[in-house]
C-alpha positions, 0 to 999 in steps of 0.5 A: 675817402680820406684826405691823403688819398684825395691829395694823392689823386690830385697830385698824380694829375698835377692839380693844385689843391692848397687849403681846400676843405675835404668836402670840396675835394670830394666833389672836385674828384667826381668832376675830374673823373667825369672829365677824364671819362669824356663827359662834355664840359657843358654838362658840368656847367663849365664855361670858356673864358671870354679873354682866353677860349682855351681856359675853362671855369667849372664850378665845384659848389657855391664858393669854389671853381676849377680852372682847366685848359683845353689843349687840342681837344683834351680838357685838363684841370689845372687848379681848384680855387675859392671864388675869391681867388678865382676872381683875382685870377682874371 
């Protein structure tokens, strides 16, 4: 899949994707599709944040994370971040 198609996929879902490599976007798309398909976050190695149990961190490779929100039982991905940016979000 090419970059414009991937960016359109994330833009449609209002997921922030600034300066992210193509391979990471491809992996993230698969994760988003699995979440939308109803797969539990724990099967994706997702973890709830200690300071806010509605926020969820899902790894997308070794150096990338997705931040999601649990809104009344519906998990919605908000952004994809490098591990460095993710650490500054806390």
